N, C-alpha and C positions, 0 to 999 in steps of 0.2 A: 532657075531650078537646074541643079548638075547632078546627074547619075554617076555614081562611083562603083567600080567593082574590084574585087579583091579574091584572090585565091592563094592558095598555100598547100603545100605538100611536104611531109617530114616522115620518112619511113613509111609506117603503116597508116599514119594521120593523114587527112586531106580536107579541106574546106573551100567553101566559096560563098560569097555573099555580095549583094549589090544593096545600095542605099542612097537614098535621095538628099541633098542638102543644097543650101544655099552658095553660090560662088563667093560671096564675102567672107563665109565661114572658111571655105578652103583657104582663100587668099591670107586670111587672119592666121591660120595655121600654119601657113608657109612662112609668114614673118616670125613666128614663135620657133618653129622648126629651126629656121636661120639662126637665130639667136641662140639656142640650146646649141647647135653644131659649134659656134664659135666659143660659148663658155664652158660648155660640155660640165654643165652644172644642173641639178635637180632632175628633172623631168618633164616632158610636155605630152599633152594628149589631145586627140582628136576624136571627136564621136559624131557619126552621121546617122541620121534616121533615128528610128525608135522600134524596139522589136516589136513582133507581132501587129504589125501595120503593113499596109501596103508599100509603105517607102523603104522598107527594110532597114538593116541595122549593121553598123561596123564600127569597131574602136581599134585606133592605133595609139600605143603609148611607149614613148622612146624614153629609156632612161640609162644613165650610166651605171656600169656594175663594176668598175675596178679603178683604181688608181690610176692606171695606164691610159684611160679614155676609152675602153671597151663599151659598146653601146648596144643595148638589147631593145628589141621592137617586139612588144607584146601585141597581138593581134588577137581581138576577140571579135567573133563573128555572131554570137549569141549570147545572152545574158540567163536564159533558164533551160537550156539544153540539158537532157538527162545524160547522165555519164557515171561510171563506175569508178571513175578517176577524180583527183581533186578539181577544183573549179579551175585553177589556172595550172594547166600541165606545162612543164618546162622541158624543153629540149636544146641541147648543146650541139652543136656541129663539129 
């Protein structure tokens, strides 16, 4: 079992989450992410844990967003958090 921790801050928003997963799941995601980076095609997702459980939850989704190969990483720290904004808030830097 591996415990992962992620945190982020963007302007006035910030978040932090931990989640447990199997080492084999991390290794498999590493392989998929490597193939994605070479091909710059489609998207690749990694989910660890399960929300509302002691093992935590986090999800990373990488996708190509332009013809020039720009990549976006969508970080999800919860699936049912209350918010007055849309479910997937998008920020550009």
